[in-house]
MARPA-360006 format. One record per residue (C-alpha): x, y, z. Coordinates in nm, 2 decimals. Layout:
BEGIN
<pt X="X" Y="Y" Z="Z"/>
...
This chain:
BEGIN
<pt X="4.48" Y="-3.93" Z="-1.48"/>
<pt X="4.15" Y="-3.76" Z="-1.32"/>
<pt X="4.19" Y="-3.48" Z="-1.03"/>
<pt X="3.93" Y="-3.34" Z="-0.80"/>
<pt X="3.79" Y="-2.98" Z="-0.88"/>
<pt X="4.00" Y="-2.86" Z="-0.58"/>
<pt X="4.38" Y="-3.02" Z="-0.61"/>
<pt X="4.73" Y="-2.88" Z="-0.55"/>
<pt X="5.00" Y="-2.97" Z="-0.77"/>
<pt X="5.34" Y="-2.98" Z="-0.56"/>
<pt X="5.70" Y="-2.96" Z="-0.79"/>
<pt X="6.01" Y="-2.98" Z="-0.64"/>
<pt X="6.42" Y="-2.98" Z="-0.81"/>
<pt X="6.64" Y="-2.74" Z="-0.99"/>
<pt X="6.32" Y="-2.63" Z="-1.18"/>
<pt X="6.16" Y="-2.43" Z="-0.89"/>
<pt X="6.48" Y="-2.27" Z="-0.80"/>
<pt X="6.50" Y="-2.16" Z="-1.18"/>
<pt X="6.15" Y="-2.02" Z="-1.20"/>
<pt X="6.24" Y="-1.82" Z="-0.86"/>
<pt X="6.52" Y="-1.67" Z="-1.00"/>
<pt X="6.39" Y="-1.60" Z="-1.32"/>
<pt X="6.62" Y="-1.84" Z="-1.55"/>
<pt X="6.31" Y="-2.04" Z="-1.66"/>
<pt X="5.97" Y="-1.88" Z="-1.70"/>
<pt X="5.65" Y="-2.02" Z="-1.66"/>
<pt X="5.31" Y="-1.90" Z="-1.81"/>
<pt X="4.95" Y="-1.97" Z="-1.72"/>
<pt X="4.72" Y="-2.03" Z="-2.02"/>
<pt X="4.32" Y="-2.06" Z="-1.98"/>
<pt X="4.08" Y="-2.12" Z="-2.24"/>
<pt X="3.74" Y="-2.06" Z="-2.13"/>
<pt X="3.41" Y="-2.05" Z="-2.31"/>
<pt X="3.09" Y="-1.85" Z="-2.26"/>
<pt X="2.75" Y="-2.01" Z="-2.34"/>
<pt X="2.40" Y="-1.91" Z="-2.23"/>
<pt X="2.48" Y="-1.59" Z="-2.10"/>
<pt X="2.18" Y="-1.42" Z="-1.97"/>
<pt X="2.13" Y="-1.06" Z="-2.10"/>
<pt X="2.27" Y="-0.79" Z="-1.89"/>
<pt X="2.49" Y="-1.03" Z="-1.65"/>
<pt X="2.83" Y="-1.00" Z="-1.50"/>
<pt X="3.02" Y="-1.32" Z="-1.59"/>
<pt X="3.32" Y="-1.35" Z="-1.41"/>
<pt X="3.58" Y="-1.57" Z="-1.53"/>
<pt X="3.79" Y="-1.71" Z="-1.23"/>
<pt X="4.12" Y="-1.85" Z="-1.26"/>
<pt X="4.12" Y="-2.20" Z="-1.27"/>
<pt X="4.52" Y="-2.26" Z="-1.19"/>
<pt X="4.71" Y="-2.02" Z="-0.96"/>
<pt X="5.07" Y="-2.03" Z="-0.78"/>
<pt X="5.04" Y="-2.00" Z="-0.45"/>
<pt X="5.38" Y="-2.03" Z="-0.32"/>
<pt X="5.76" Y="-2.01" Z="-0.46"/>
<pt X="6.04" Y="-2.17" Z="-0.24"/>
<pt X="6.23" Y="-2.46" Z="-0.26"/>
<pt X="5.92" Y="-2.62" Z="-0.40"/>
<pt X="5.63" Y="-2.47" Z="-0.64"/>
<pt X="5.30" Y="-2.53" Z="-0.57"/>
<pt X="5.01" Y="-2.46" Z="-0.80"/>
<pt X="4.63" Y="-2.44" Z="-0.67"/>
<pt X="4.36" Y="-2.61" Z="-0.89"/>
<pt X="4.02" Y="-2.44" Z="-0.82"/>
<pt X="3.76" Y="-2.49" Z="-1.09"/>
<pt X="3.40" Y="-2.34" Z="-0.98"/>
<pt X="3.16" Y="-2.44" Z="-1.26"/>
<pt X="2.92" Y="-2.15" Z="-1.39"/>
<pt X="2.65" Y="-2.18" Z="-1.60"/>
<pt X="2.75" Y="-1.94" Z="-1.83"/>
<pt X="3.10" Y="-2.04" Z="-1.87"/>
<pt X="3.28" Y="-2.41" Z="-1.93"/>
<pt X="3.65" Y="-2.43" Z="-1.91"/>
<pt X="3.80" Y="-2.58" Z="-2.28"/>
<pt X="4.16" Y="-2.59" Z="-2.13"/>
<pt X="4.41" Y="-2.45" Z="-1.88"/>
<pt X="4.79" Y="-2.54" Z="-1.88"/>
<pt X="5.12" Y="-2.42" Z="-1.71"/>
<pt X="5.42" Y="-2.38" Z="-1.97"/>
<pt X="5.77" Y="-2.39" Z="-1.85"/>
<pt X="6.02" Y="-2.23" Z="-2.10"/>
<pt X="6.25" Y="-2.50" Z="-2.07"/>
<pt X="6.19" Y="-2.87" Z="-2.00"/>
<pt X="6.36" Y="-3.02" Z="-1.68"/>
<pt X="6.33" Y="-3.37" Z="-1.46"/>
<pt X="6.14" Y="-3.27" Z="-1.15"/>
<pt X="5.96" Y="-3.47" Z="-0.86"/>
<pt X="5.55" Y="-3.37" Z="-0.84"/>
<pt X="5.30" Y="-3.47" Z="-0.56"/>
<pt X="4.91" Y="-3.44" Z="-0.66"/>
<pt X="4.69" Y="-3.39" Z="-0.34"/>
<pt X="4.32" Y="-3.37" Z="-0.36"/>
<pt X="4.18" Y="-3.24" Z="-0.04"/>
<pt X="4.38" Y="-3.41" Z="0.18"/>
<pt X="4.47" Y="-3.74" Z="0.01"/>
<pt X="4.75" Y="-3.75" Z="-0.19"/>
<pt X="4.65" Y="-3.93" Z="-0.53"/>
<pt X="4.99" Y="-3.96" Z="-0.73"/>
<pt X="5.36" Y="-3.84" Z="-0.73"/>
<pt X="5.70" Y="-3.90" Z="-0.83"/>
<pt X="5.94" Y="-3.79" Z="-1.10"/>
<pt X="5.88" Y="-3.72" Z="-1.43"/>
<pt X="6.04" Y="-3.53" Z="-1.73"/>
<pt X="5.80" Y="-3.29" Z="-1.85"/>
<pt X="5.76" Y="-2.90" Z="-1.95"/>
<pt X="5.45" Y="-2.84" Z="-1.77"/>
<pt X="5.08" Y="-2.98" Z="-1.74"/>
<pt X="4.77" Y="-2.91" Z="-1.84"/>
<pt X="4.40" Y="-2.95" Z="-1.72"/>
<pt X="4.09" Y="-3.06" Z="-1.94"/>
<pt X="3.74" Y="-3.09" Z="-1.85"/>
<pt X="3.68" Y="-3.48" Z="-1.78"/>
<pt X="3.36" Y="-3.68" Z="-1.85"/>
<pt X="3.36" Y="-3.81" Z="-1.48"/>
<pt X="3.14" Y="-3.56" Z="-1.31"/>
<pt X="3.35" Y="-3.36" Z="-1.06"/>
<pt X="3.67" Y="-3.45" Z="-1.20"/>
<pt X="3.91" Y="-3.28" Z="-1.45"/>
<pt X="4.20" Y="-3.48" Z="-1.69"/>
<pt X="4.52" Y="-3.37" Z="-1.57"/>
<pt X="4.84" Y="-3.44" Z="-1.78"/>
<pt X="5.20" Y="-3.36" Z="-1.79"/>
<pt X="5.34" Y="-3.20" Z="-2.11"/>
<pt X="5.63" Y="-3.34" Z="-2.22"/>
<pt X="5.95" Y="-3.18" Z="-2.38"/>
<pt X="5.89" Y="-3.34" Z="-2.73"/>
<pt X="5.55" Y="-3.19" Z="-2.71"/>
<pt X="5.68" Y="-2.82" Z="-2.63"/>
<pt X="5.89" Y="-2.84" Z="-2.93"/>
<pt X="5.63" Y="-2.95" Z="-3.18"/>
<pt X="5.43" Y="-2.73" Z="-3.41"/>
<pt X="5.07" Y="-2.87" Z="-3.28"/>
<pt X="5.16" Y="-2.75" Z="-2.96"/>
<pt X="5.28" Y="-2.39" Z="-3.06"/>
<pt X="4.93" Y="-2.38" Z="-3.32"/>
<pt X="4.73" Y="-2.50" Z="-3.01"/>
<pt X="4.90" Y="-2.27" Z="-2.76"/>
<pt X="4.85" Y="-1.97" Z="-3.02"/>
<pt X="4.47" Y="-2.10" Z="-3.07"/>
<pt X="4.44" Y="-2.08" Z="-2.69"/>
<pt X="4.57" Y="-1.73" Z="-2.64"/>
<pt X="4.32" Y="-1.63" Z="-2.91"/>
<pt X="4.05" Y="-1.77" Z="-2.77"/>
<pt X="4.13" Y="-1.62" Z="-2.46"/>
<pt X="4.19" Y="-1.27" Z="-2.64"/>
<pt X="3.85" Y="-1.35" Z="-2.80"/>
<pt X="3.68" Y="-1.42" Z="-2.44"/>
<pt X="3.84" Y="-1.15" Z="-2.30"/>
<pt X="3.71" Y="-0.91" Z="-2.57"/>
<pt X="3.38" Y="-1.07" Z="-2.48"/>
<pt X="3.39" Y="-1.00" Z="-2.16"/>
<pt X="3.49" Y="-0.66" Z="-2.19"/>
<pt X="3.22" Y="-0.59" Z="-2.44"/>
<pt X="2.96" Y="-0.74" Z="-2.18"/>
<pt X="3.13" Y="-0.52" Z="-1.86"/>
<pt X="3.07" Y="-0.23" Z="-2.12"/>
<pt X="2.71" Y="-0.35" Z="-2.17"/>
<pt X="2.64" Y="-0.40" Z="-1.81"/>
<pt X="2.79" Y="-0.03" Z="-1.70"/>
<pt X="2.54" Y="0.10" Z="-1.96"/>
<pt X="2.25" Y="-0.08" Z="-1.84"/>
<pt X="2.39" Y="0.03" Z="-1.49"/>
<pt X="2.37" Y="0.41" Z="-1.63"/>
<pt X="2.04" Y="0.34" Z="-1.74"/>
<pt X="1.91" Y="0.14" Z="-1.43"/>
<pt X="2.06" Y="0.49" Z="-1.26"/>
<pt X="1.84" Y="0.71" Z="-1.48"/>
<pt X="1.55" Y="0.48" Z="-1.46"/>
<pt X="1.57" Y="0.51" Z="-1.07"/>
<pt X="1.62" Y="0.86" Z="-1.05"/>
<pt X="1.34" Y="0.91" Z="-1.33"/>
<pt X="1.15" Y="0.67" Z="-1.08"/>
<pt X="1.20" Y="0.87" Z="-0.78"/>
<pt X="1.11" Y="1.24" Z="-0.93"/>
<pt X="0.81" Y="1.06" Z="-1.07"/>
<pt X="0.73" Y="0.94" Z="-0.72"/>
<pt X="0.79" Y="1.28" Z="-0.56"/>
<pt X="0.57" Y="1.43" Z="-0.88"/>
<pt X="0.28" Y="1.16" Z="-0.75"/>
<pt X="0.32" Y="1.24" Z="-0.39"/>
<pt X="0.27" Y="1.64" Z="-0.50"/>
<pt X="-0.03" Y="1.54" Z="-0.71"/>
<pt X="-0.14" Y="1.35" Z="-0.41"/>
<pt X="-0.13" Y="1.64" Z="-0.20"/>
<pt X="-0.27" Y="1.87" Z="-0.43"/>
<pt X="-0.60" Y="1.59" Z="-0.50"/>
<pt X="-0.62" Y="1.61" Z="-0.11"/>
<pt X="-0.62" Y="1.97" Z="-0.12"/>
<pt X="-0.87" Y="1.97" Z="-0.39"/>
<pt X="-1.09" Y="1.71" Z="-0.19"/>
<pt X="-1.10" Y="1.94" Z="0.09"/>
<pt X="-1.18" Y="2.24" Z="-0.11"/>
<pt X="-1.46" Y="2.04" Z="-0.27"/>
<pt X="-1.61" Y="1.95" Z="0.07"/>
<pt X="-1.54" Y="2.32" Z="0.14"/>
<pt X="-1.77" Y="2.41" Z="-0.15"/>
<pt X="-2.03" Y="2.16" Z="-0.10"/>
<pt X="-2.10" Y="2.28" Z="0.27"/>
<pt X="-2.08" Y="2.64" Z="0.16"/>
<pt X="-2.30" Y="2.57" Z="-0.15"/>
<pt X="-2.52" Y="2.35" Z="0.07"/>
<pt X="-2.54" Y="2.64" Z="0.38"/>
<pt X="-2.60" Y="2.88" Z="0.08"/>
<pt X="-2.93" Y="2.69" Z="0.01"/>
<pt X="-3.04" Y="2.71" Z="0.34"/>
<pt X="-2.94" Y="3.09" Z="0.39"/>
<pt X="-3.12" Y="3.16" Z="0.02"/>
<pt X="-3.44" Y="2.94" Z="0.14"/>
<pt X="-3.42" Y="3.15" Z="0.48"/>
<pt X="-3.39" Y="3.49" Z="0.31"/>
<pt X="-3.73" Y="3.41" Z="0.08"/>
<pt X="-3.90" Y="3.31" Z="0.40"/>
<pt X="-3.74" Y="3.62" Z="0.57"/>
<pt X="-3.87" Y="3.84" Z="0.27"/>
<pt X="-4.18" Y="3.65" Z="0.34"/>
<pt X="-4.22" Y="3.74" Z="0.63"/>
<pt X="-4.12" Y="4.10" Z="0.60"/>
<pt X="-4.38" Y="4.17" Z="0.38"/>
<pt X="-4.64" Y="3.96" Z="0.60"/>
<pt X="-4.50" Y="4.18" Z="0.92"/>
<pt X="-4.55" Y="4.48" Z="0.66"/>
<pt X="-4.93" Y="4.40" Z="0.64"/>
<pt X="-4.97" Y="4.34" Z="1.00"/>
<pt X="-4.82" Y="4.65" Z="1.09"/>
<pt X="-5.02" Y="4.85" Z="0.84"/>
<pt X="-5.32" Y="4.68" Z="1.00"/>
<pt X="-5.23" Y="4.72" Z="1.35"/>
<pt X="-5.18" Y="5.11" Z="1.26"/>
<pt X="-5.54" Y="5.06" Z="1.11"/>
<pt X="-5.63" Y="4.89" Z="1.44"/>
<pt X="-5.45" Y="5.14" Z="1.66"/>
<pt X="-5.61" Y="5.45" Z="1.45"/>
<pt X="-5.94" Y="5.28" Z="1.53"/>
<pt X="-5.89" Y="5.21" Z="1.87"/>
<pt X="-5.72" Y="5.55" Z="1.95"/>
<pt X="-6.07" Y="5.69" Z="1.83"/>
<pt X="-6.24" Y="5.49" Z="2.11"/>
<pt X="-5.94" Y="5.54" Z="2.40"/>
<pt X="-6.02" Y="5.78" Z="2.70"/>
<pt X="-5.87" Y="5.85" Z="3.02"/>
<pt X="-6.03" Y="5.51" Z="3.19"/>
<pt X="-5.90" Y="5.29" Z="2.89"/>
<pt X="-6.13" Y="5.20" Z="2.57"/>
<pt X="-6.53" Y="5.24" Z="2.54"/>
<pt X="-6.73" Y="5.02" Z="2.32"/>
<pt X="-6.86" Y="5.16" Z="2.05"/>
<pt X="-7.23" Y="5.16" Z="2.14"/>
<pt X="-7.12" Y="5.39" Z="2.39"/>
<pt X="-6.91" Y="5.58" Z="2.14"/>
<pt X="-7.22" Y="5.62" Z="1.90"/>
<pt X="-7.45" Y="5.68" Z="2.16"/>
<pt X="-7.16" Y="6.00" Z="2.29"/>
<pt X="-7.13" Y="6.09" Z="1.89"/>
<pt X="-7.53" Y="6.11" Z="1.91"/>
<pt X="-7.51" Y="6.32" Z="2.22"/>
<pt X="-7.27" Y="6.54" Z="2.06"/>
<pt X="-7.43" Y="6.56" Z="1.77"/>
<pt X="-7.76" Y="6.66" Z="1.96"/>
<pt X="-7.54" Y="6.92" Z="2.15"/>
<pt X="-7.43" Y="7.07" Z="1.85"/>
<pt X="-7.79" Y="7.03" Z="1.68"/>
<pt X="-7.91" Y="7.26" Z="1.96"/>
<pt X="-7.59" Y="7.51" Z="1.98"/>
<pt X="-7.68" Y="7.51" Z="1.57"/>
<pt X="-8.05" Y="7.58" Z="1.65"/>
<pt X="-7.99" Y="7.87" Z="1.90"/>
<pt X="-7.74" Y="7.98" Z="1.67"/>
<pt X="-8.01" Y="8.01" Z="1.39"/>
<pt X="-8.24" Y="8.15" Z="1.60"/>
<pt X="-8.02" Y="8.43" Z="1.72"/>
<pt X="-7.95" Y="8.49" Z="1.32"/>
<pt X="-8.27" Y="8.49" Z="1.24"/>
<pt X="-8.37" Y="8.74" Z="1.54"/>
<pt X="-8.11" Y="8.95" Z="1.41"/>
<pt X="-8.20" Y="8.92" Z="1.02"/>
<pt X="-8.53" Y="9.02" Z="1.16"/>
<pt X="-8.42" Y="9.33" Z="1.33"/>
<pt X="-8.22" Y="9.44" Z="1.05"/>
<pt X="-8.52" Y="9.39" Z="0.81"/>
<pt X="-8.71" Y="9.62" Z="1.07"/>
<pt X="-8.45" Y="9.91" Z="1.10"/>
<pt X="-8.46" Y="9.90" Z="0.68"/>
<pt X="-8.85" Y="9.91" Z="0.72"/>
<pt X="-8.81" Y="10.21" Z="0.88"/>
């Protein structure tokens, strides 16, 4: 029969109390295969069949969720001995089948009908055949392989997570270094701005220094000229101020005439003295 992806199988009868007491065991098998697994992805293998309660009735829930990387090959519940029991199968809130049967468990397989699973009871005769035993062993072997594959994927995932942590740590280190470099670049830019400002000021000061040197030379020349003029002016200075050149020349001429008169008088006196000496010598 066909059941929905979400269904409940309810069993009642002696088999239920035998399973609860441990007289009869119930094993759940599931074969799930991996397909189209993405690299570095984690694939979780959920249980399709679960026992949700144990009392005078046994309830098994079927919860199958399609996953792109996994597909269900088969899931089954196998009892250690067969028995006649009542059953009821519910899909959501609707009972789609009920009655009694002699069985050793039940099997669920994917169906060609969209949204449906194939459900079949396993008869006691089927349980005793070698074919069923081989099939069960094959399912168990496939489950072990699937578990090994999942363990390998989990190991790879753990390695990738560790690599990601290392990459993230390295990323944080690089970001920290970048921030330090940005700070250093900003400081260098400020230093370059200061250097350009100092260089500009130095050029101005250098130009001003040249101008100051030229001005100093000009000032020295002017000072010398002024000193010369001062000497000349002091020559023409008197108590009343400064006299003109003509007046100064006139005064010099007058002084020269006075000197000339003094020299003439002195020469006349010297002449008289000489003549007197000569007269005395003639005697």
